[in-house]
Structures are given as C-alpha cells and as structure tokens.
C-alpha positions as CSV (number, residue, x, y, z in Angstrom):
1,M,0.1,0.1,-0.1
2,I,1.5,4.0,0.0
3,P,0.8,5.7,2.6
4,L,-2.2,8.4,2.2
5,L,-1.2,11.8,3.6
6,H,-4.6,14.1,3.2
7,D,-6.5,15.8,5.8
8,F,-9.4,14.7,5.7
9,T,-11.2,17.3,8.7
10,N,-14.7,17.8,7.6
11,A,-14.8,15.9,4.7
12,T,-17.2,13.4,3.6
13,V,-15.5,10.0,2.7
14,L,-17.6,7.3,0.6
15,V,-16.6,3.4,1.4
16,F,-17.9,1.2,-1.4
17,G,-18.3,-2.5,0.2
18,G,-19.3,-3.9,3.5
19,G,-18.2,-6.7,6.0
20,H,-14.9,-6.7,7.9
21,V,-12.9,-4.7,5.3
22,G,-15.5,-2.0,5.0
23,A,-15.8,-1.5,8.5
24,R,-12.0,-1.4,8.7
25,K,-11.5,1.4,6.3
26,A,-15.1,3.2,7.7
27,R,-13.2,3.7,11.5
28,R,-10.2,4.1,10.1
29,F,-11.5,7.3,8.1
30,A,-14.4,8.1,11.0
31,R,-11.2,9.6,13.3
32,E,-11.2,12.9,10.7
33,A,-14.1,12.8,8.4
34,R,-17.9,11.7,7.9
35,V,-18.0,8.2,6.5
36,L,-20.8,7.2,4.0
37,V,-20.5,3.5,3.5
38,V,-22.2,1.7,0.3
39,S,-22.9,-1.9,0.6
C-alpha cells in the first residue's frame, strides 16, 4: 500500500463495500471525516 497523507477534517469519505474490510476502512476514516458506507 502507498501511504495516503491528506487532511480529511470536515470531509465526507465514501467507502464502497461492507463486511470486515468495509468496517475497518470506515473506522479508519471516521477519526477525521464523515463516512458514508455503500455496501
């Protein structure tokens, strides 16, 4: 993986996919941004 260095403060992040992988990604972004999950 390539490290992603971006300020997501007050941004909306769209995560496609569900299950354990989608939940893990959503938790990672939820620290800084609003997260919308589509599964």
